[in-house]
C-alpha positions in Angstrom: 67.7 9.1 -20.5 65.1 10.0 -23.3 64.9 6.6 -25.1 63.9 5.0 -21.4 61.3 7.8 -21.0 60.0 7.0 -24.3 60.0 3.3 -24.0 58.7 3.8 -20.4 55.5 5.7 -21.9 54.7 2.9 -24.6 55.1 0.5 -21.4 52.6 2.4 -19.5 50.2 2.6 -22.1 50.5 -1.2 -22.7 49.9 -1.7 -18.9 46.9 0.3 -18.8 45.3 -0.3 -22.0 41.5 -1.8 -22.0 42.4 -4.9 -23.5 45.4 -5.6 -21.7 43.3 -4.4 -18.2 41.0 -6.7 -19.6 42.7 -9.9 -20.3 44.4 -9.4 -16.9 41.4 -9.5 -15.2 39.7 -12.5 -17.4 43.0 -14.2 -16.8 42.4 -14.0 -12.8 39.5 -14.7 -12.9 40.0 -17.9 -15.0 42.8 -18.5 -12.7 40.9 -18.4 -9.7 38.1 -20.9 -11.2 40.5 -22.9 -12.1 42.3 -23.7 -8.8 38.3 -24.7 -7.5 35.5 -26.3 -8.7 36.4 -25.9 -12.7 39.1 -28.5 -11.8 36.7 -31.1 -11.2 34.8 -30.6 -14.5 37.4 -30.8 -16.6 39.0 -34.4 -18.4 42.5 -35.8 -16.7 43.9 -35.1 -20.4 43.1 -31.8 -20.7 44.3 -31.2 -16.3 47.5 -32.6 -17.8 47.7 -30.3 -21.0 47.4 -27.6 -18.6 50.2 -28.5 -16.5 52.4 -29.7 -19.5 51.5 -25.9 -21.0 52.3 -24.3 -17.5 55.7 -25.6 -17.1 56.4 -24.9 -20.9 55.6 -21.2 -20.3 56.8 -20.9 -16.8 60.3 -22.4 -18.0 60.2 -19.4 -20.9 59.9 -16.5 -18.1 62.7 -18.3 -15.9 65.2 -18.5 -18.6 64.6 -15.2 -20.0 64.8 -13.6 -16.5 68.4 -16.2 -16.1 69.3 -13.9 -19.5 68.3 -10.7 -17.7 70.4 -11.5 -14.4 73.4 -12.7 -16.4 73.2 -9.6 -18.3 73.1 -7.3 -15.4 76.3 -9.4 -13.7 77.8 -9.1 -17.2 78.1 -12.6 -17.0 78.4 -13.8 -20.7 78.7 -17.7 -20.1 75.5 -17.4 -18.2 73.9 -15.3 -20.8 74.8 -17.7 -23.4 73.5 -20.9 -21.3 70.1 -19.2 -21.1 69.9 -17.6 -24.4 70.3 -21.5 -25.8 67.6 -22.6 -23.1 65.0 -20.3 -24.1 65.2 -21.5 -27.8 65.3 -24.9 -26.6 62.2 -24.0 -24.6 60.5 -22.3 -27.8 61.2 -25.4 -29.8 59.3 -27.4 -27.0 56.6 -24.9 -27.2 56.3 -25.4 -31.0 56.6 -28.9 -30.5 53.4 -28.7 -28.9 51.6 -27.0 -31.0 52.9 -29.3 -33.8 51.4 -32.2 -32.2 47.8 -30.9 -32.5 48.1 -28.9 -35.8 51.0 -30.4 -37.8 54.5 -29.5 -38.4 53.9 -26.3 -40.6 52.2 -24.8 -37.6 54.8 -25.8 -35.3 57.4 -24.1 -37.5 55.1 -21.0 -37.7 55.0 -21.0 -34.2 58.3 -21.5 -33.3 59.3 -18.6 -36.1 57.2 -16.3 -34.2 58.5 -17.2 -30.5 62.1 -16.6 -32.1 60.4 -13.0 -32.7 59.3 -12.5 -29.3 62.8 -13.7 -27.7 64.6 -11.5 -30.2 62.5 -8.5 -29.1 63.3 -9.1 -25.5 66.7 -9.8 -26.0 67.4 -6.7 -28.0 65.4 -4.8 -25.3 67.5 -6.2 -22.5 70.8 -5.6 -24.4 70.2 -2.1 -25.0 69.2 -1.4 -21.3 72.6 -3.2 -20.1 74.8 -2.6 -22.9 73.8 0.2 -25.0 72.9 2.6 -22.2 69.1 2.4 -23.3 69.6 3.0 -27.0 67.4 0.7 -29.2 64.7 0.0 -26.2 61.9 2.1 -28.5 62.6 0.0 -31.5 62.7 -3.5 -29.3 59.4 -2.5 -27.6 57.8 -1.4 -31.1 58.7 -5.2 -31.9 57.4 -6.5 -29.0 54.0 -4.9 -29.7 53.9 -6.2 -33.1 54.9 -9.7 -32.6 52.2 -10.1 -29.6 49.8 -9.1 -32.6 51.4 -11.6 -35.1 51.3 -14.7 -32.2 47.6 -13.6 -31.4 46.9 -13.6 -35.2 48.1 -16.7 -35.7 46.4 -18.4 -32.3 42.8 -17.1 -33.3 43.0 -18.2 -37.2 44.2 -22.1 -35.7 41.5 -22.1 -32.6 38.2 -20.4 -32.4 38.0 -20.6 -29.1 40.9 -18.5 -28.7 39.3 -14.8 -29.7 41.9 -12.5 -30.9 41.4 -9.5 -29.2 41.8 -11.3 -26.0 45.1 -13.0 -27.0 46.4 -9.1 -28.0 45.7 -8.2 -24.4 47.4 -11.2 -23.2 50.5 -11.0 -24.9 50.8 -7.5 -25.1 50.7 -7.4 -20.8 53.5 -10.7 -21.1 56.1 -7.9 -23.0 55.0 -5.3 -20.7 56.0 -7.9 -17.6 59.3 -8.4 -19.9 59.8 -4.6 -19.9 59.4 -4.1 -16.1 61.4 -6.9 -15.2 64.4 -5.7 -17.0 64.0 -2.1 -16.0 63.5 -3.5 -12.3 66.9 -5.3 -12.7 68.8 -2.7 -14.2 68.2 -0.7 -11.6 68.6 -3.3 -8.4 64.8 -2.9 -7.4 64.3 -6.6 -6.4 61.9 -6.1 -4.2 59.8 -4.5 -7.2 61.1 -7.1 -9.6 60.1 -10.2 -7.0 56.3 -8.7 -7.4 56.7 -8.8 -11.4 58.3 -12.4 -11.0 55.3 -13.7 -9.2 52.8 -11.6 -12.0 54.6 -13.0 -14.7 54.3 -16.7 -13.2 50.5 -16.1 -12.9 50.0 -14.8 -16.1 51.9 -18.1 -17.8 49.4 -20.1 -15.8 46.6 -17.7 -17.6 47.8 -17.9 -21.3 48.8 -21.9 -20.8 45.1 -22.8 -19.4 43.5 -20.5 -21.8 45.7 -22.5 -24.7 44.7 -26.0 -23.1 41.2 -25.2 -22.5 40.8 -24.3 -26.4 42.4 -27.0 -27.4 39.9 -29.1 -25.4 36.9 -27.6 -27.0 38.4 -27.6 -30.6 39.5 -31.2 -30.7 37.0 -33.2 -27.8 38.3 -36.5 -29.1 41.5 -35.9 -28.0 40.3 -35.4 -24.5 
């Protein structure tokens, strides 16, 4: 119980931190703009890139959710299939990065995404298999990994402010933890709300990446 309480305390700090809150408000504002007049001001290629990245990032949260629900049901086959798909999805996202920045950058992204998945998986396994033991360590890894991914993307693209990325990615990690907790408590109403927020947040991250790429590589858009 102590580890769960501490982990939730860390989660609360993340969700209420100025960076995470600012990123969330900025993301919601951007998402609202995306759905209206902004779409008339972007190229067909940029819109297509947004769509591809949205699909990839939504698949990321979809398959991780499948892993969590399979864990709750003690479905080992379901867990393995979901885990394999998470890795396949990470490979696809890394391939998208490599198409702009080259294979070494793609490989680095894959390593970072593996760290993200590893931390979420560790948190889920701690929740369902170990009575909460290991949640705090997993949460710390998730936070550190968010900062690593933010630093990597910001260094690759000057149109991606590192502080904003930290906020976006930290909020994403907080969604994962909230979802695990809700599913573990059979709070399906709460989890439905979290899922909707996760999906919308993936759109925000995908659009931010696509738009930054369009600014950095105008000749490709």
